[in-house]
C-alpha positions in Angstrom: 208.7 44.9 42.6 210.9 48.2 42.8 212.0 49.9 45.6 209.4 53.0 46.9 210.1 55.4 49.0 207.8 56.7 51.9 205.4 58.7 49.2 205.2 55.7 47.1 207.2 57.0 44.6 210.2 54.6 43.2 213.5 56.8 44.3 216.0 58.5 41.2 219.2 57.3 41.2 221.3 60.0 42.7 223.6 59.4 39.0 220.7 60.3 36.9 219.5 63.2 39.6 222.6 65.2 39.1 222.9 64.4 35.0 219.4 65.9 35.2 220.6 68.9 37.5 223.5 69.5 35.1 221.2 69.2 32.2 219.3 72.6 33.7 222.1 74.5 34.3 223.8 74.0 31.0 220.1 74.7 29.5 219.5 78.2 31.8 223.6 79.2 30.8 223.2 78.8 27.2 219.8 80.8 27.7 221.7 83.8 29.3 224.6 83.8 26.4 222.1 83.9 24.0 220.0 86.6 25.4 223.6 88.6 26.4 222.4 88.7 30.4 225.3 89.8 32.1 227.5 91.2 28.7 228.7 95.5 28.9 225.9 95.7 26.0 223.0 94.3 28.0 222.8 98.5 28.9 222.0 96.8 32.8 223.4 99.8 33.9 225.0 97.8 36.6 228.9 98.4 35.4 228.6 101.8 36.0 228.8 103.0 32.3 227.2 106.4 30.8 223.7 105.7 29.4 223.8 105.3 25.3 223.4 108.5 23.5 221.2 108.5 20.6 223.1 107.2 17.3 224.8 108.8 15.3 223.3 109.5 11.9 226.1 109.3 9.0 224.0 109.1 6.4 220.4 110.1 5.0 219.4 109.5 1.8 215.5 110.4 0.9 213.9 109.9 -2.7 210.9 111.9 -3.6 208.7 110.2 -5.9 205.4 110.5 -7.4 202.9 113.8 -8.0 201.4 114.5 -12.0 204.9 114.4 -13.5 205.6 111.1 -12.1 209.1 112.6 -10.4 211.8 110.6 -9.3 214.6 112.6 -7.3 217.1 111.5 -4.9 219.2 113.5 -2.1 222.0 111.9 -0.2 223.6 113.5 2.6 226.7 111.7 3.9 228.2 113.6 6.9 231.8 113.1 6.0 231.1 114.3 2.5 227.9 116.4 2.7 226.9 118.7 -0.5 228.5 122.3 -0.7 224.7 124.4 -0.2 224.3 122.6 3.5 226.0 124.7 6.1 227.9 123.0 9.4 224.9 124.2 11.0 222.4 122.4 8.8 224.6 119.2 8.5 224.1 119.3 12.6 221.3 119.5 12.4 220.1 117.2 10.4 222.6 114.4 12.2 220.6 115.5 15.6 217.0 115.3 13.7 217.6 112.0 12.4 219.3 110.4 15.9 216.6 112.1 17.5 213.5 110.2 19.5 211.0 111.0 17.4 212.5 110.3 14.2 213.8 106.6 15.6 210.4 106.2 17.0 208.5 107.2 13.7 207.3 104.9 11.8 205.9 106.6 9.1 201.8 106.2 9.0 201.9 106.2 4.8 197.8 106.9 4.3 196.6 105.0 1.1 196.7 107.6 -2.2 193.2 105.8 -2.7 192.2 107.9 -5.6 194.7 111.0 -5.4 197.1 110.8 -8.0 199.1 113.5 -7.5 200.7 113.2 -3.6 204.3 113.1 -3.4 205.8 109.8 -1.7 209.0 110.9 0.5 211.6 107.2 1.3 213.9 108.1 4.0 216.9 105.5 4.7 218.7 106.6 7.3 221.9 105.2 8.3 223.8 105.6 11.6 227.6 104.6 12.7 226.9 101.4 14.4 225.6 100.1 11.1 222.0 100.0 11.9 219.3 101.9 9.2 215.9 102.8 9.7 213.9 103.2 6.6 210.3 105.5 7.0 208.0 105.6 4.1 205.4 108.8 3.8 203.2 110.9 1.0 201.7 114.7 1.2 198.6 113.3 3.4 200.6 111.5 6.5 201.0 113.9 9.8 204.4 113.3 10.5 206.0 114.9 13.4 207.3 118.2 12.8 211.1 116.9 13.0 210.8 114.1 10.3 209.4 117.3 8.0 212.2 119.3 9.3 214.5 116.6 8.0 213.5 116.0 4.6 213.6 119.8 4.2 216.6 119.9 4.8 218.1 116.9 3.2 216.2 117.7 -0.2 216.8 121.5 -0.2 217.7 122.7 -3.7 221.3 122.5 -4.7 
């Protein structure tokens, strides 16, 4: 009959207890590495670093399509090589709008067309300096924020 402790439970050998503890510690360490705890990128603020600034947009592409004529036009604004029709102030405004909280947080509401066939669709892709991209798809029926409307208007301005 196996030896039992005072609670009536068979004791676990010390070597097995140590192995179990090592396993648990290794699993916790692995989890911390996977989620990035303790890394400067984790954004804990404990290292005294300044909070990260809004991402900087390097490229904005707006494709306008639809309407009764079935148009499809693509407008591209690359910060390093902007269209000559845009002023420096307008380029700065595009970068500010594209990197701002409102546009970054806007997912697009894309109201269904239903029976209406003359709506314009706006597909906007913003590329940021860190490599991230954001795509927003809307149409004329959407109630989009003014900042997004201003961004589209600046990028699609006649050239």
